[in-house]
C-alpha atoms as a printed R data frame, in Angstrom:
    type eleno elety resid chain resno       x      y       z
1   ATOM     1    CA   UNK     A     1 160.989 91.115 149.009
2   ATOM     2    CA   UNK     A     2 158.692 88.905 147.012
3   ATOM     3    CA   UNK     A     3 159.723 85.494 145.793
4   ATOM     4    CA   UNK     A     4 159.192 81.873 146.510
5   ATOM     5    CA   UNK     A     5 158.451 80.683 150.011
6   ATOM     6    CA   UNK     A     6 161.691 78.733 149.758
7   ATOM     7    CA   UNK     A     7 163.796 81.842 150.302
8   ATOM     8    CA   UNK     A     8 165.785 81.755 153.493
9   ATOM     9    CA   UNK     A     9 165.185 78.147 154.296
10  ATOM    10    CA   UNK     A    10 166.750 74.764 153.784
11  ATOM    11    CA   UNK     A    11 164.837 72.710 151.214
12  ATOM    12    CA   UNK     A    12 164.500 69.035 152.029
13  ATOM    13    CA   UNK     A    13 164.621 66.730 149.016
14  ATOM    14    CA   UNK     A    14 162.912 63.418 149.662
15  ATOM    15    CA   UNK     A    15 162.671 62.101 146.097
16  ATOM    16    CA   UNK     A    16 165.041 61.929 143.123
17  ATOM    17    CA   UNK     A    17 162.586 64.166 141.217
18  ATOM    18    CA   UNK     A    18 162.686 66.871 143.906
19  ATOM    19    CA   UNK     A    19 166.478 66.637 143.998
20  ATOM    20    CA   UNK     A    20 166.835 66.985 140.212
21  ATOM    21    CA   UNK     A    21 164.288 69.808 140.182
22  ATOM    22    CA   UNK     A    22 166.092 71.835 142.882
23  ATOM    23    CA   UNK     A    23 169.478 71.270 141.264
24  ATOM    24    CA   UNK     A    24 168.183 72.373 137.866
25  ATOM    25    CA   UNK     A    25 166.428 75.412 139.342
26  ATOM    26    CA   UNK     A    26 169.598 76.525 141.128
27  ATOM    27    CA   UNK     A    27 171.748 76.015 138.056
28  ATOM    28    CA   UNK     A    28 169.237 77.797 135.790
29  ATOM    29    CA   UNK     A    29 169.288 80.794 138.136
30  ATOM    30    CA   UNK     A    30 173.090 80.673 138.278
31  ATOM    31    CA   UNK     A    31 172.920 80.432 142.061
32  ATOM    32    CA   UNK     A    32 175.340 78.862 144.467
33  ATOM    33    CA   UNK     A    33 173.802 75.637 145.774
34  ATOM    34    CA   UNK     A    34 174.813 74.251 149.153
35  ATOM    35    CA   UNK     A    35 173.874 70.594 149.537
36  ATOM    36    CA   UNK     A    36 173.791 69.161 153.046
37  ATOM    37    CA   UNK     A    37 174.143 65.375 152.948
38  ATOM    38    CA   UNK     A    38 172.733 64.308 156.297
39  ATOM    39    CA   UNK     A    39 171.218 61.370 158.174
40  ATOM    40    CA   UNK     A    40 168.589 61.233 160.911
41  ATOM    41    CA   UNK     A    41 170.863 59.103 163.128
42  ATOM    42    CA   UNK     A    42 173.860 61.432 162.793
43  ATOM    43    CA   UNK     A    43 174.583 63.542 165.905
44  ATOM    44    CA   UNK     A    44 176.802 66.162 164.215
45  ATOM    45    CA   UNK     A    45 174.127 66.564 161.502
46  ATOM    46    CA   UNK     A    46 171.538 67.470 164.131
47  ATOM    47    CA   UNK     A    47 174.064 69.797 165.771
48  ATOM    48    CA   UNK     A    48 174.717 71.788 162.566
49  ATOM    49    CA   UNK     A    49 171.100 71.888 161.269
50  ATOM    50    CA   UNK     A    50 170.047 75.074 163.179
51  ATOM    51    CA   UNK     A    51 173.249 76.818 162.025
52  ATOM    52    CA   UNK     A    52 172.510 75.856 158.418
53  ATOM    53    CA   UNK     A    53 169.008 77.325 158.786
54  ATOM    54    CA   UNK     A    54 170.594 80.572 160.056
55  ATOM    55    CA   UNK     A    55 172.926 80.660 157.048
56  ATOM    56    CA   UNK     A    56 169.930 80.146 154.732
57  ATOM    57    CA   UNK     A    57 168.318 83.280 156.221
58  ATOM    58    CA   UNK     A    58 171.595 85.200 156.021
59  ATOM    59    CA   UNK     A    59 172.217 84.269 152.358
60  ATOM    60    CA   UNK     A    60 168.789 84.353 150.632
61  ATOM    61    CA   UNK     A    61 170.446 84.294 147.191
62  ATOM    62    CA   UNK     A    62 171.994 80.879 147.914
63  ATOM    63    CA   UNK     A    63 169.974 77.668 147.521
64  ATOM    64    CA   UNK     A    64 170.296 75.322 150.504
65  ATOM    65    CA   UNK     A    65 169.259 71.710 149.935
66  ATOM    66    CA   UNK     A    66 169.189 68.916 152.495
67  ATOM    67    CA   UNK     A    67 169.459 65.296 151.376
68  ATOM    68    CA   UNK     A    68 168.997 62.369 153.746
69  ATOM    69    CA   UNK     A    69 171.533 59.764 152.597
70  ATOM    70    CA   UNK     A    70 169.272 56.928 153.721
71  ATOM    71    CA   UNK     A    71 166.337 58.279 151.691
72  ATOM    72    CA   UNK     A    72 168.328 59.064 148.557
73  ATOM    73    CA   UNK     A    73 171.101 56.472 148.614
74  ATOM    74    CA   UNK     A    74 171.776 56.745 144.880
75  ATOM    75    CA   UNK     A    75 172.339 60.511 145.110
76  ATOM    76    CA   UNK     A    76 174.769 60.042 147.998
77  ATOM    77    CA   UNK     A    77 176.595 57.347 146.001
78  ATOM    78    CA   UNK     A    78 176.675 59.471 142.829
79  ATOM    79    CA   UNK     A    79 178.239 62.297 144.838
80  ATOM    80    CA   UNK     A    80 180.706 59.960 146.608
81  ATOM    81    CA   UNK     A    81 179.505 60.968 150.064
82  ATOM    82    CA   UNK     A    82 181.344 58.931 152.678
83  ATOM    83    CA   UNK     A    83 180.753 60.833 155.922
84  ATOM    84    CA   UNK     A    84 177.972 62.899 157.445
85  ATOM    85    CA   UNK     A    85 177.487 65.724 157.343
86  ATOM    86    CA   UNK     A    86 179.069 66.489 153.976
87  ATOM    87    CA   UNK     A    87 178.369 69.859 152.391
88  ATOM    88    CA   UNK     A    88 178.845 70.198 148.639
89  ATOM    89    CA   UNK     A    89 178.989 73.582 146.936
90  ATOM    90    CA   UNK     A    90 177.665 73.585 143.383
91  ATOM    91    CA   UNK     A    91 177.813 76.380 140.830
92  ATOM    92    CA   UNK     A    92 176.712 76.085 137.204
93  ATOM    93    CA   UNK     A    93 176.424 72.322 137.556
94  ATOM    94    CA   UNK     A    94 179.976 71.877 138.865
95  ATOM    95    CA   UNK     A    95 181.153 71.029 142.379
96  ATOM    96    CA   UNK     A    96 183.206 74.041 143.470
97  ATOM    97    CA   UNK     A    97 183.806 73.097 147.097
98  ATOM    98    CA   UNK     A    98 183.253 70.550 149.827
99  ATOM    99    CA   UNK     A    99 183.217 70.626 153.633
100 ATOM   100    CA   UNK     A   100 183.120 67.339 155.545
101 ATOM   101    CA   UNK     A   101 181.976 67.488 159.157
102 ATOM   102    CA   UNK     A   102 179.997 69.914 161.323
103 ATOM   103    CA   UNK     A   103 182.477 72.785 160.870
104 ATOM   104    CA   UNK     A   104 180.533 76.017 161.291
105 ATOM   105    CA   UNK     A   105 183.437 78.359 160.514
106 ATOM   106    CA   UNK     A   106 184.567 76.524 157.404
107 ATOM   107    CA   UNK     A   107 180.995 76.184 156.158
108 ATOM   108    CA   UNK     A   108 180.261 79.893 156.514
109 ATOM   109    CA   UNK     A   109 183.625 80.958 155.034
110 ATOM   110    CA   UNK     A   110 183.180 78.711 152.000
111 ATOM   111    CA   UNK     A   111 179.713 80.174 151.341
112 ATOM   112    CA   UNK     A   112 181.009 83.736 151.761
113 ATOM   113    CA   UNK     A   113 183.911 83.040 149.408
114 ATOM   114    CA   UNK     A   114 181.641 81.759 146.619
115 ATOM   115    CA   UNK     A   115 179.013 84.473 147.154
116 ATOM   116    CA   UNK     A   116 181.720 87.155 146.974
117 ATOM   117    CA   UNK     A   117 183.132 85.580 143.796
118 ATOM   118    CA   UNK     A   118 179.648 85.595 142.232
119 ATOM   119    CA   UNK     A   119 179.040 89.263 142.939
120 ATOM   120    CA   UNK     A   120 182.520 90.397 141.881
């Protein structure tokens, strides 16, 4: 399966430009985007990171983006992120879901729900 090297991995956005670029790319391709708002000092964020990487491999047609709230404060503020980790689900430029906390089950179920809806 050819494609970008980004398939099956979580893309870290460290600049506003990278963030806007990834968001636009996902929306242009009509993909589900899962945004992980995280922080280096956050224990639950570190706990869920390997699981998120597994999900990225399991759902190659979903774009996974990681945003460090300390690096991109304005993005976190724009998206009203108040706790870490917060996962936002974006489709066609709209927020279609949100999971707050390191909840593996809920995270996976929300992805599956939106992926199933897309392929229906």
